C-alpha positions as CSV (number, residue, x, y, z in Angstrom):
1,X,0.0,0.0,0.0
2,X,1.2,3.5,-0.9
3,X,1.1,6.2,1.8
4,X,1.2,10.0,1.6
5,X,2.8,12.4,4.1
6,X,-0.3,14.6,3.7
7,X,-2.5,11.8,5.0
8,X,-5.3,9.5,3.8
9,X,-6.5,9.8,0.2
10,X,-9.9,8.8,-1.0
11,X,-8.4,7.8,-4.3
12,X,-5.1,7.9,-6.1
13,X,-3.6,6.3,-9.1
14,X,-0.4,6.4,-11.2
15,X,2.4,4.5,-12.8
16,X,5.0,2.4,-11.1
17,X,8.3,0.7,-12.1
18,X,9.1,3.2,-14.9
19,X,12.7,2.5,-15.8
20,X,14.8,5.2,-17.5
21,X,18.5,5.6,-18.4
22,X,20.0,8.9,-19.5
23,X,23.5,8.6,-20.9
24,X,25.8,11.6,-20.0
25,X,28.5,10.6,-22.4
26,X,31.3,9.7,-21.9
27,X,31.5,9.3,-18.1
28,X,28.1,8.8,-16.5
29,X,24.9,6.8,-16.6
30,X,21.9,8.3,-14.8
31,X,19.5,5.5,-14.1
32,X,16.3,5.3,-12.0
33,X,13.1,3.4,-11.4
34,X,10.3,5.9,-10.9
35,X,6.8,5.7,-9.4
36,X,4.3,8.6,-9.9
37,X,1.0,8.8,-8.1
38,X,-1.7,11.5,-8.5
39,X,-4.7,12.5,-6.4
40,X,-7.5,15.0,-6.7
41,X,-11.3,15.3,-7.1
42,X,-11.0,15.6,-10.9
43,X,-10.2,11.9,-11.0
44,X,-13.1,10.7,-8.9
45,X,-15.6,10.3,-11.7
46,X,-13.5,7.6,-13.3
47,X,-14.1,5.5,-10.2
48,X,-17.8,6.3,-9.8
49,X,-19.1,6.5,-13.4
50,X,-16.2,5.5,-15.7
51,X,-16.0,9.2,-17.0
52,X,-12.3,9.6,-18.0
53,X,-12.6,13.2,-19.2
54,X,-10.0,14.5,-16.8
55,X,-8.0,11.4,-16.5
56,X,-4.3,11.4,-17.6
57,X,-3.7,7.8,-18.8
58,X,-1.0,6.0,-16.8
59,X,0.7,5.2,-20.2
60,X,1.0,9.0,-20.7
61,X,2.5,9.3,-17.3
62,X,5.1,6.7,-18.3
63,X,5.9,8.7,-21.4
64,X,6.1,11.9,-19.5
65,X,8.6,10.5,-17.0
66,X,10.8,9.0,-19.7
67,X,10.7,11.9,-22.2
68,X,11.1,14.7,-19.6
69,X,14.2,13.0,-18.1
70,X,16.1,14.3,-21.1
71,X,15.2,17.9,-19.9
72,X,16.5,17.2,-16.4
73,X,20.1,18.3,-16.3
74,X,21.0,17.3,-12.8
75,X,22.1,14.1,-11.1
76,X,20.5,14.2,-7.6
77,X,17.4,12.1,-7.2
78,X,15.9,14.7,-4.9
79,X,16.1,17.4,-7.7
80,X,14.9,14.9,-10.3
81,X,11.8,14.0,-8.3
82,X,11.1,17.7,-7.7
83,X,11.6,18.5,-11.4
84,X,9.1,15.8,-12.5
85,X,6.5,16.8,-9.9
86,X,6.7,20.5,-10.7
87,X,6.6,20.0,-14.4
88,X,3.7,17.6,-14.2
89,X,1.7,20.0,-12.0
90,X,2.3,22.8,-14.4
91,X,1.2,20.7,-17.4
92,X,-2.0,19.1,-15.8
93,X,-3.9,21.7,-13.8
94,X,-6.6,19.1,-12.7
95,X,-3.9,17.4,-10.5
96,X,-4.3,18.5,-6.9
97,X,-1.3,16.6,-5.6
98,X,1.5,14.3,-6.8
99,X,4.0,12.0,-5.2
100,X,7.1,11.0,-7.2
101,X,9.6,8.5,-5.9
102,X,12.8,7.3,-7.6
103,X,15.3,4.5,-6.8
104,X,18.7,4.8,-8.4
105,X,19.9,2.1,-10.8
106,X,23.6,2.7,-10.1
107,X,26.4,2.1,-12.6
108,X,30.0,3.2,-12.2
109,X,33.1,3.4,-14.4
110,X,34.5,5.3,-17.2
111,X,33.9,4.1,-20.7
112,X,33.0,0.6,-19.4
113,X,30.2,0.6,-16.8
114,X,29.3,-2.1,-14.3
115,X,26.5,-2.2,-11.7
116,X,27.6,-0.7,-8.3
117,X,27.3,-2.2,-4.9
118,X,24.1,-3.4,-3.2
119,X,22.7,-0.2,-1.8
120,X,20.4,2.0,-3.8
121,X,19.7,5.7,-3.2
122,X,16.1,6.7,-3.2
123,X,14.1,10.0,-3.1
124,X,10.4,10.7,-2.7
125,X,8.6,14.0,-2.9
126,X,5.0,14.9,-2.4
127,X,3.8,18.2,-3.8
128,X,0.5,20.1,-4.0
129,X,-0.2,23.4,-5.6
130,X,0.7,24.9,-2.2
131,X,4.2,23.6,-2.4
132,X,6.3,20.7,-1.0
133,X,4.5,18.5,1.5
134,X,7.5,16.2,2.1
135,X,10.9,15.5,0.6
136,X,12.4,12.3,1.8
137,X,15.6,10.6,0.8
138,X,17.2,7.3,1.7
139,X,19.7,4.5,1.1
140,X,18.3,1.0,1.0
141,X,20.0,-2.3,0.7
142,X,23.3,-2.0,2.6
143,X,25.0,-5.4,3.2
144,X,27.7,-4.8,5.7
145,X,30.3,-7.2,7.1
146,X,33.0,-6.8,9.7
147,X,35.1,-9.7,11.0
148,X,35.2,-8.7,14.6
149,X,34.6,-5.8,17.1
150,X,31.0,-6.7,17.8
151,X,29.7,-8.2,21.1
152,X,26.3,-9.3,22.3
153,X,26.2,-10.1,26.0
154,X,24.1,-9.5,29.1
155,X,20.7,-10.0,27.5
156,X,17.8,-11.7,29.3
157,X,18.3,-15.4,29.9
158,X,15.4,-17.7,30.8
159,X,13.9,-21.0,29.8
160,X,13.5,-19.7,26.2
161,X,17.2,-18.7,25.8
162,X,19.5,-20.9,23.7
163,X,21.7,-18.1,22.2
164,X,25.2,-18.0,23.6
165,X,26.8,-14.8,24.6
166,X,29.7,-13.5,22.4
167,X,32.3,-10.8,22.9
168,X,33.8,-10.7,19.4
169,X,31.7,-12.0,16.6
170,X,31.8,-11.4,12.8
171,X,28.8,-9.1,12.2
172,X,26.8,-9.3,9.0
173,X,23.9,-6.8,8.9
174,X,21.6,-5.3,6.3
175,X,20.6,-1.7,6.6
176,X,18.0,0.7,5.2
177,X,17.8,4.3,6.2
178,X,15.8,7.3,5.2
179,X,16.0,11.0,6.2
180,X,14.3,14.4,5.9
181,X,16.6,17.1,4.5
182,X,16.2,20.2,2.4
183,X,19.5,19.4,0.4
184,X,21.0,16.4,-1.2
185,X,23.3,14.6,1.3
186,X,23.2,11.0,0.0
187,X,27.0,10.7,-0.6
188,X,27.8,12.1,2.9
189,X,25.3,9.6,4.5
190,X,26.8,6.7,2.6
191,X,30.3,7.7,3.9
192,X,29.0,7.9,7.5
193,X,27.4,4.5,7.3
194,X,30.6,2.9,6.1
195,X,32.9,4.9,8.5
196,X,30.8,4.0,11.6
197,X,30.3,0.4,10.7
198,X,34.0,0.0,10.0
199,X,35.4,1.7,13.1
200,X,32.8,1.4,15.9
201,X,33.1,-1.5,18.4
202,X,29.6,-2.2,19.6
203,X,27.7,-4.2,22.2
204,X,24.6,-4.7,19.9
205,X,23.3,-3.9,16.5
206,X,21.0,-1.4,18.1
207,X,24.1,0.5,19.3
208,X,25.5,0.5,15.8
209,X,22.4,2.0,14.2
210,X,22.2,4.6,17.1
211,X,25.8,5.6,16.4
212,X,25.1,6.0,12.7
213,X,21.9,8.0,13.3
214,X,23.5,10.3,15.8
215,X,26.5,11.0,13.6
216,X,24.2,11.8,10.6
217,X,22.4,14.4,12.8
218,X,25.7,15.7,14.2
219,X,27.5,16.0,10.9
220,X,24.7,17.1,8.6
221,X,22.7,20.0,10.2
222,X,20.2,20.0,7.4
223,X,18.9,16.6,8.4
224,X,15.9,16.9,10.7
225,X,14.9,13.2,11.0
226,X,16.6,9.9,10.3
227,X,15.0,6.5,10.3
228,X,17.1,3.3,10.4
229,X,16.1,-0.3,10.1
230,X,18.7,-3.1,10.3
231,X,18.4,-6.9,9.8
232,X,20.7,-9.2,11.8
233,X,22.1,-11.5,9.1
234,X,25.1,-12.7,11.2
235,X,26.4,-16.0,9.9
236,X,26.0,-19.2,11.8
237,X,29.2,-21.0,12.8
238,X,29.5,-24.5,11.3
239,X,31.3,-26.0,14.3
240,X,32.9,-24.8,17.6
241,X,36.3,-25.2,16.1
242,X,37.6,-23.1,13.2
243,X,36.3,-20.0,11.5
244,X,33.9,-21.7,9.0
245,X,30.4,-20.2,8.7
246,X,27.2,-20.6,6.7
247,X,24.2,-18.4,6.0
248,X,21.9,-17.8,8.9
249,X,18.7,-19.7,9.3
250,X,15.6,-17.9,7.8
251,X,14.3,-16.1,10.9
252,X,16.3,-12.9,11.4
253,X,16.2,-10.0,13.8
254,X,14.7,-6.7,12.8
255,X,15.9,-3.5,14.7
256,X,14.4,-0.1,14.1
257,X,15.2,3.4,15.2
258,X,14.0,7.0,14.6
259,X,16.0,10.0,15.7
260,X,14.8,13.6,15.4
261,X,16.4,17.0,16.3
């Protein structure tokens, strides 16, 4: 289900999974998967009577996204989403509000390009004719591994506890985070995540994501809120002797945190 920062909507519709690549020859590929959602009373008759007089076809929305991408000269997803939203509102006055989200399709290299890493930047904007309702950015899909420097001890032990305590485990965790900011800071957030995970010796994954979140707020004054969710994907040891591991069993821990100024 899609949600809007401005609250519940009686009806909305749009186009999802619109893929677009813009080649900035010779040294960059700008790629994104875009979702565009519209709302407004002008679209209500389509639901109640099948009257499509004010309806912008979702296929037209797909073409709008792909064709207008050539007129967007920047590279930041936040600016890209805002460009698409503002341009669409200008072109279709029956639209009361719009939400545009984009997830990067990252390639890197010079001349010869390869897909980059596991994490993907994202941005989402909701706009009405009164202005921006919310501009949210994020990085999803971090897969982070360090071979030591992570402990997990002192937790509740009772008849349901089988997990042993550990003072120095290899930590494998996945991480998604999103934030509210009035400027693009994705590259700085990416650096903070890697820096903290690499250097911080922790007593829990909760402590790791708290350290990341507090450093984001401390180092990036434009960020007003940061939301983090980590999955504990720490490997299972094959035997008591030797450093041989396997993938963890399907149940995994989920750990969430929201920090605001």
